[in-house]
Each structure stands twice: as C-alpha cells, then as structure tokens.
Backbone as a ProteinNet text record, in pm:
[ID]
protein_1_A
[PRIMARY]
XXXXXXXXXXXXXXXXXXXXXXXXXXXXXXXXXXXXXXXXXXXXXXXXXXXXXXXXXXXXXXXXXXXXXXXXXXXXXXXXXXXXXXXXXXXXXXXXXXXXXXXXXXXXXXXXXXXXXXXXXXXXXXXXXXXXXXXXXXXXXXXXXXXXXXXXXXXXXXX
[TERTIARY]
-2109.8	-2155.9	-2232.3	-2222.3	-2312.8	-2445.6	-2563.5	-2674.3	-2749.9	-2848.7	-2940.8	-2972.5	-2989.9	-3043.8	-2936	-2804	-2696.7	-2702.6	-2684.3	-2695.9	-2825.3	-2943.2	-3073.2	-3071.6	-3020.3	-3001.5	-2928.8	-2827.4	-2725.3	-2775.5	-2854	-2942.6	-3014.8	-3098.3	-3184.9	-3137.4	-3001.8	-2930.1	-2888.4	-2851	-2812.2	-2924.9	-3027.9	-3180.9	-3203.7	-3198.5	-3212	-3117	-2974	-2889	-2906.4	-2950.5	-2988.8	-3103.9	-3205.9	-3325	-3280.1	-3197.7	-3123.7	-3051.6	-2975.2	-2889.8	-2990.3	-3084.6	-3201.9	-3268	-3309.3	-3378.7	-3289.5	-3178	-3077.8	-3050.2	-3050	-3025.5	-3131.7	-3257.5	-3382.1	-3466.7	-3463.7	-3555.9	-3480.2	-3397.3	-3314	-3241	-3145	-3060.9	-3159.7	-3268	-3314.8	-3397.1	-3431.1	-3482.3	-3400.7	-3278.8	-3194.1	-3076.6	-3039.6	-2920.9	-2779.8	-2761.4	-2627.8	-2562.4	-2446.3	-2327.5	-2296.9	-2268.1	-2239	-2327	-2462.5	-2541.5	-2487.8	-2426.2	-2368.6	-2265.5	-2214.3	-2099.4	-2174.6	-2309.7	-2368.7	-2428	-2461.2	-2523.9	-2394.2	-2288.4	-2175.2	-2171.1	-2160.3	-2145.2	-2248.2	-2370.5	-2485.6	-2471.2	-2424.1	-2396.6	-2296.4	-2181.9	-2056.5	-2104.8	-2187	-2247.6	-2341.8	-2416.3	-2499.5	-2423.7	-2324.9	-2251.2	-2160.4	-2123.3	-2028.5	-2131.8	-2280	-2353.4	-2393	-2400.3	-2457.1	-2347.6	-2222	-2107.9	-2090.8	-2109.7	-2131.4	-2229	-2344.2	-2473.5	-2433	-2360.9	-2340.2	-2224.2	-2121	-2008.6	-2078.4	-2171.7	-2224.2	-2310.5	-2377.9	-2434	-2354.9	-2252.1	-2122.4	-2056.3	-2034.2	-1987.6	-2092.7	-2203.1	-2317.7	-2344.8	-2310.5	-2313.8	-2193.7	-2099.8	-1954.7	-1893.3	-1908.5	-1835.2	-1706.7	-1686.8	-1575.5	-1508.1	-1390	-1342.6	-1336.9	-1355	-1360.4	-1274.7	-1298.7	-1233.4	-1185.4	-1226.4	-1190.9	-1290.2	-1237.9	-1332.4	-1248.7	-1145.2	-1089.7	-1139	-1172.6	-1238.9	-1151	-1001	-929.2	-943.6	-950.8	-978.6	-1114.6	-1219	-1350.2	-1360.6	-1282.2	-1308.4	-1202.1	-1104.6	-1029.9	-1096.5	-1183	-1247.6	-1363.7	-1431	-1551.6	-1478.7	-1382.3	-1327.9	-1278.1	-1198.3	-1134.1	-1231.3	-1339.5	-1406.6	-1556.9	-1611.7	-1743.3	-1828	-1760.9	-1796.8	-1822.6	-1704.3	-1721.7	-1823.4	-1831.9	-1947.5	-2079.3	-2114.5	-2263.9	-2277.5	-2151	-2122.1	-2190.9	-2121.8	-2139.2	-2057.1	-2128.6	-2053.8	-1922.9	-1805.7	-1698.2	-1682.5	-1789.1	-1798.6	-1789.4	-1859.9	-1875.3	-1742.3	-1637.4	-1520.5	-1467.9	-1479.7	-1429.5	-1523.2	-1645.3	-1729.2	-1704.4	-1699.2	-1689.6	-1552.1	-1444.1	-1309.7	-1295.3	-1401.8	-1404.2	-1479.5	-1574.1	-1640.2	-1551.1	-1477.6	-1379.1	-1283.7	-1230.2	-1144.5	-1194.7	-1313.6	-1383.8	-1385.9	-1450.2	-1457.5	-1307	-1196.7	-1076.4	-1033.2	-1046.4	-1000.3	-1066.3	-1213.1	-1262.7	-1218.8	-1166.6	-1106.1	-959.7	-901.9	-781.5	-748.6	-853.3	-833.8	-851.7	-794.4	-801	-901.1	-928.7	-995.4	-1087.8	-1216.2	-1329	-1411.6	-1459.4	-1527.2	-1655.8	-1749.4	-1891.1	-1857.3	-1887.1	-1894.4	-1985.2	-2090.8	-2225.4	-2286.4	-2296.9	-2330.7	-2261.6	-2120.3	-2011.7	-1983.4	-1898.4	-1831.6	-1690	-1607.6	-1454.2	-1397.1	-1309.8	-1238.5	-1081.2	-1017.4	-865.8	-771.7	-654.8	-575	-437.1	-329.9	-249.4	-157.4	-141.9	-69.5	-111.1	-239.8	-302.5	-406.1	-418.1	-517.1	-648.8	-739.6	-881.6	-985.9	-1092.3	-1193.4	-1320.3	-1379.7	-1519.5	-1647.4	-1744.3	-1855.5	-1968	-2055.5	-2153	-2282	-2385.5	-2532.3	-2537.1	-2503.9	-2495	-2413.7	-2273.3	-2208.2	-2250.3	-2327.7	-2364.7	-2514.5	-2574.1	-2682.1	-2657.8	-2525	-2466.7	-2456.5	-2382.4	-2322	-2475.1	-2580.1	-2677.4	-2752.2	-2770.7	-2836.1	-2750.8	-2610.3	-2538.9	-2579.3	-2563.3	-2604.7	-2727.6	-2830.6	-2954.8	-2969.9	-2901.6	-2891.7	-2794.3	-2709.2	-2622.4	-2683.8	-2755.8	-2832.9	-2935.6	-2997.2	-3099.6	-3050.2	-2945.9	-2861.1	-2837.3	-2779.2	-2738.5	-2837.9	-2948.2	-3078.1	-3139.6	-3123.5	-3179.7	-3105.7	-2992.9	-2883.6	-2909	-2916.9	-2929.7	-3067.1	-3174.2	-3310.7	-3367.3	-3307.2	-3344.2	-3338.1	-3233.5	-3209	-3186.8
6262	6361.1	6288.1	6379.4	6335.6	6380.5	6318.7	6350	6380.9	6448.9	6456.3	6326.5	6248.9	6096.6	6002.3	6027.6	5990.4	6006.6	6111.3	6153	6110.5	6106.5	6053.5	5919.8	5830.5	5711.1	5650.5	5728.2	5723.3	5735.4	5843.4	5862.1	5757.4	5699.7	5597.9	5462.5	5447.1	5328.2	5339.8	5450	5469	5448.2	5480.7	5488.4	5317.4	5226.4	5106.2	5020.1	5061.3	4983	5027.1	5149	5178.4	5077.3	5082.5	5008.4	4863.3	4800.4	4665.7	4658.3	4751.9	4762.9	4746.4	4843.6	4858.5	4741.6	4681	4535.3	4428.1	4441.1	4340.7	4348.3	4478	4519.3	4503	4537.2	4567.7	4450.5	4380.3	4249.2	4113.4	4097	3964.4	3926.9	4038.2	3996.2	3993.1	4092	4081	3911.4	3865.2	3737.8	3618.7	3638.8	3526.3	3536.3	3653.9	3666.9	3609.9	3616.1	3539.1	3687.1	3694	3796.9	3847.3	3715.3	3744.2	3821.2	3844.5	3923.3	4085.2	4128.9	4260.2	4293.3	4168.8	4211.8	4226.8	4163.6	4194.3	4328.8	4358.4	4510.6	4632.9	4593.8	4694.9	4688.1	4584.8	4575.2	4677.6	4637.4	4755.7	4900.1	4917.3	5069.4	5130.8	5038.6	5089.5	5126.3	5040.7	5073.4	5191.4	5194.1	5322.5	5459	5452.6	5560.7	5607.1	5487.4	5521.9	5590.5	5509.9	5558.5	5692.6	5739.6	5899.6	5974.2	5938	6037.6	6060.7	5939.9	5940	6027.7	6030.4	6113.5	6246.5	6298.9	6435.7	6471.8	6377.1	6414.4	6416.2	6331.9	6357.4	6471.4	6512.7	6648.9	6770.4	6755.6	6867.8	6860.8	6765.9	6739.5	6789.9	6756	6800.3	6940.8	7003.7	7166.6	7222.5	7149.4	7173.3	7260.8	7215.9	7287.8	7235.2	7093.9	7008.1	6954.3	6944.8	6863.6	6719	6672.3	6518.4	6439.2	6346.7	6296	6150.6	6109.4	5936.5	5851.9	5738.5	5610.4	5559.3	5578	5521.5	5580.9	5482	5530.6	5626.9	5635.2	5718.1	5865.1	5871.2	6001	6063.1	5979.5	6034.3	6089.3	5995.1	6044.6	6160.7	6178.5	6301.1	6444.6	6421.6	6536.6	6570.5	6446.5	6484.6	6546.1	6491.2	6560.3	6690.2	6712.5	6851	6952.1	6931.9	7022.6	7046.9	6917.7	6881.7	6903.1	6849.1	6828.7	6975	7077.3	7210.6	7278.1	7260.9	7356.6	7324.1	7209.3	7188.3	7168.4	7194.5	7184.6	7035.8	6931	6803.5	6766.2	6687.4	6632.6	6558.9	6608	6554.8	6417.2	6359.9	6235.5	6114.9	6169.4	6095.2	6036.8	6110.2	6055.4	5935.3	5981.8	5873.5	5747.3	5735.8	5654.5	5559.3	5649.8	5566.4	5504.3	5569.9	5484.1	5355.9	5395.5	5267.1	5141.3	5177.5	5064.2	5030	5080.4	5015.5	4936.6	4997.9	4909.6	4779.4	4768.4	4653.9	4539	4613.5	4514.2	4486.5	4562	4518.1	4417.5	4420	4321.8	4200.6	4194.5	4089.4	4019.5	4086.9	4022.4	3948.8	4006.5	3984.4	3869.7	3844.7	3791	3623	3554.7	3411.4	3341.3	3443.5	3402.3	3498.8	3438.4	3540.5	3430.1	3498.2	3450.3	3509.5	3424.3	3485.7	3473.1	3565.9	3546.8	3624.8	3559.7	3640.9	3671.8	3826.7	3900	3997.5	3932.4	4031.1	3929.9	4004.4	3942	3977.7	3907.2	3944.2	3913.5	3990	3975.1	3993.7	3900.7	3886.6	3903.4	3981.2	3996.3	3913.2	3860.7	3789.5	3844.9	3989.8	4050.1	4042.2	3996.5	3984.3	4106.3	4185.5	4319	4244.9	4308.6	4254.3	4384.6	4344	4436.7	4373.6	4440.1	4393.5	4461.4	4374.5	4427.8	4405.4	4504.5	4475.4	4516	4478.3	4535.3	4681.2	4736.8	4889.2	4963.4	4919.1	4987.8	4986.7	4872.5	4874.4	4969.7	4971.8	5041.8	5193.8	5245.6	5385.5	5406.5	5331.9	5344.2	5365.3	5310.1	5298.8	5421.2	5494.2	5607.3	5725.7	5715.7	5818.8	5814.8	5687.5	5681.8	5723	5715.4	5746.5	5915.3	5989.2	6146.1	6180.3	6103.4	6157.1	6133.9	6013.6	6019	6136.4	6148.6	6263	6377	6422.1	6551.1	6565.5	6435.8	6443.8	6476.1	6395.4	6389.5	6508.8	6614.8	6741.8	6806.3	6794.6	6874.2	6835.8	6715.6	6684.2	6693.3	6699.8	6724.5	6830.9	6947.1	7085.2	7142.5	7109	7184.8	7318.8
-21540.4	-21452	-21331.1	-21218.3	-21124.7	-21158.2	-21088.8	-21103.3	-20960.9	-20945.2	-20831.6	-20782	-20871.9	-20820.4	-20732.8	-20750.6	-20693.9	-20547	-20511	-20332.7	-20294.3	-20367.1	-20310.9	-20296.8	-20377.4	-20380.4	-20259.1	-20243.1	-20126.8	-19997.6	-19968.1	-19840.4	-19834.1	-19933.5	-19921.9	-19891.5	-19943.7	-19887	-19746.3	-19714.7	-19556.8	-19469.6	-19515.7	-19418.9	-19408.8	-19525.5	-19521.6	-19442.8	-19453.8	-19356.1	-19228.1	-19208.4	-19057.9	-18998.3	-19077.9	-19041.7	-19020.3	-19117.5	-19086.1	-18966.9	-18921.3	-18792.9	-18679.6	-18703.2	-18578.6	-18569.5	-18686.2	-18645.4	-18576.2	-18633.8	-18562.1	-18423.8	-18381.2	-18241.2	-18167.6	-18207.1	-18108.6	-18139	-18242.8	-18258.7	-18257.6	-18346	-18365.3	-18238	-18187.7	-18080.6	-17964.6	-17924.4	-17834.7	-17815.4	-17905.9	-17899.8	-17885.7	-17970.8	-17994.1	-17879.9	-17852.6	-17730.9	-17795	-17941.6	-17991.8	-18024	-17917.9	-17965.7	-18103.4	-18155.4	-18311.7	-18384.2	-18363.7	-18418.7	-18401.4	-18293.4	-18280.8	-18396.4	-18424.2	-18539.7	-18671	-18712.9	-18812.4	-18809.6	-18679.4	-18681.1	-18691.8	-18656.3	-18681.8	-18813.3	-18898.3	-19049	-19104.8	-19072.8	-19129.8	-19075.7	-18977.9	-18928.4	-19016.8	-19033.6	-19107.2	-19238.2	-19308.5	-19455.3	-19461.6	-19330.3	-19321.8	-19327.2	-19244.6	-19213.3	-19345.8	-19414.5	-19530.6	-19631	-19648.6	-19750.2	-19726.7	-19591.9	-19553.1	-19591.9	-19571	-19589.7	-19742.3	-19826.9	-19986.3	-20036.8	-19958.5	-19995.2	-19999	-19879.1	-19880.3	-19954	-19978.6	-20090.4	-20211.6	-20259.1	-20397.9	-20414.7	-20292.4	-20289.6	-20298.6	-20256.5	-20249.6	-20408.6	-20452.9	-20594.3	-20707.4	-20690.3	-20764.3	-20779.7	-20688.6	-20662	-20686.9	-20720.7	-20760.9	-20623	-20497.2	-20412.9	-20353.3	-20393.5	-20384.6	-20493.8	-20528.8	-20635.4	-20627.9	-20743.6	-20762.8	-20671.9	-20585.2	-20481.8	-20484.1	-20609	-20625.6	-20582.3	-20570.9	-20504.4	-20412.7	-20364.9	-20229.7	-20102.4	-20020.6	-19895.8	-19834.9	-19826.2	-19760.9	-19853.9	-19955.9	-20012.1	-19991.7	-19994.4	-19960.5	-19815.6	-19720.2	-19574.2	-19556.6	-19638.8	-19598.1	-19653.9	-19767.9	-19824.3	-19734	-19688.6	-19586.3	-19449.3	-19384.9	-19283.8	-19306	-19395.5	-19403.2	-19469.3	-19575	-19634.4	-19604	-19589.1	-19553.6	-19410.2	-19329.4	-19193.4	-19128.3	-19145.8	-19091.8	-19160.6	-19295.4	-19373.1	-19323	-19281.2	-19198.9	-19051.1	-18986.6	-18842.6	-18812.5	-18875.6	-18855.4	-18718.3	-18642.5	-18516.2	-18550.7	-18503.5	-18523	-18450.3	-18364.6	-18313.6	-18422.2	-18555.9	-18659.9	-18704.6	-18685.5	-18724.9	-18649.2	-18499.6	-18411.2	-18428	-18454.6	-18454.3	-18567.9	-18672.4	-18802.5	-18794.9	-18742.8	-18734.5	-18646.2	-18538.8	-18440.2	-18501	-18588.5	-18659.8	-18772.5	-18850.2	-18949.6	-18869.1	-18744	-18684.1	-18637.1	-18611.8	-18558.8	-18665.7	-18771	-18913.2	-18942.4	-18945.1	-18985.4	-18907.5	-18765.2	-18686.2	-18692.6	-18740.7	-18756.9	-18876.8	-18972.2	-19110.2	-19073	-18973	-18963	-18850.6	-18766	-18651.7	-18684.9	-18585	-18575.8	-18457.9	-18383	-18263	-18228.2	-18220.2	-18168.8	-18078.2	-17977	-17858.9	-17834.3	-17793	-17707.8	-17567	-17513.2	-17354.3	-17297.8	-17224.6	-17200.4	-17288.2	-17297.9	-17379.1	-17454.7	-17466.9	-17538.9	-17641.6	-17742.3	-17848.9	-17842.4	-17840.2	-17820	-17924.4	-17989.8	-18115	-18057.7	-18092.3	-18039.1	-18177.9	-18126.3	-18235.2	-18201.4	-18299.1	-18239	-18139.1	-18120.6	-18027.9	-17893.4	-17888	-17753.6	-17719.4	-17825.4	-17826.5	-17814.7	-17747.4	-17767.4	-17781.6	-17871.4	-17891.9	-17836.1	-17761.1	-17706.8	-17772.5	-17815.3	-17857.9	-17766.5	-17704.1	-17604.1	-17673.3	-17651.1	-17682.7	-17670.1	-17552.7	-17501.6	-17609.8	-17631.2	-17713.4	-17864.6	-17910.3	-18039.2	-18059.1	-17933.3	-17916.6	-17912.3	-17863.6	-17880.2	-18011.2	-18098.5	-18225.2	-18304.2	-18271.6	-18357.6	-18336.9	-18205.3	-18154.1	-18236.2	-18232.3	-18311.3	-18464.8	-18532.4	-18652.3	-18693	-18635.2	-18645.6	-18670.4	-18577	-18568.3	-18681.6	-18737.9	-18815.6	-18946.3	-18995.4	-19121.7	-19114.6	-19013	-19001.5	-19029.7	-18990.7	-19035.3	-19170.3	-19221.4	-19358.4	-19441	-19405.6	-19506.8	-19505.6	-19383	-19377.8	-19482.5	-19499.9	-19568.7	-19724.1	-19775	-19904.9	-19985.6	-19885.7	-19940.9	-19906.6	-19858.9	-19865.6	-19996.6	-20066.6	-20224.8	-20173.9
[MASK]
+++++++++++++++++++++++++++++++++++++++++++++++++++++++++++++++++++++++++++++++++++++++++++++++++++++++++++++++++++++++++++++++++++++++++++++++++++++++++++++++

C-alpha cells in the first residue's frame, strides 16, 4: 500500500536532483568550462523531472484517483500524460522537455562519438545525426524544471 511518505520522498528527491543540476550549470560549468558537464546536468534534470512525475503519480495513487500503473517508464509517462497533466493544468511543455532529455541520454548511451567544440557538447549517431548541448539550452531546461517542480510541489503538499 502506498503511503503519504512516498510522494513526499519523491518530491524531495526531485528537489535534490534539481539543486545538483543547478550547481553543475551555474557553479561547476562556470568555473571549469567543460562541455561534458552539460551532460551531467542533463542527467540530473532528467532524474529531477522523473522524480517529480513519480511524486504526482504517487499522490494520485494514494488518493485513488488513478489505477496502479506498473513500474515501467512508458506506463508511468502514459498515465501522467493522459490522466494527470490535464487534471492540474500542467504545462504540456513538460512532455516535450522530458522527451528531449530522454532522447539526449539515449543518444549518449548508443553513440560511439562525442565531441566538445567551444562551449558545445556534440553527440553523433552512426547515421550522421547530431545532438548539440549548449549552456543556454541546458539553462532553459533548468528554468523549466524549476517551475515544474514548484508546481508539482504545490499540488502534493497542499493536501
């Protein structure tokens, strides 16, 4: 049985991952200027958004507003997208940002070639497609993640 502590722990986890990503982008990257740090920030942001999504799903499950959705990412994402996002008027941009971050991390796992060029981190796939991570793009993701976590926190903490 799910407890109230489950979704509170998830929102705390999201806030910790968000703080980590913020520190990487605004402190570590600013000092070192190593584009590979941008990928670490993306990993933390992905973890943050996934924990925030899990928090609101656990919240909904605790109050029996949604059926059990399983442990797979795809089932969680589907339930979030179809049942939860509209209930709380959550920005649909979340779906795009989350998908982008997931795609970047998937490309990173599959690639055999990654390059640093100036302040950019380039990820190449074997079919000549390229993903480019820049500090400004990661800062945009970070800004969105902050507002998303704040919105989720306001929902799950109001009881």
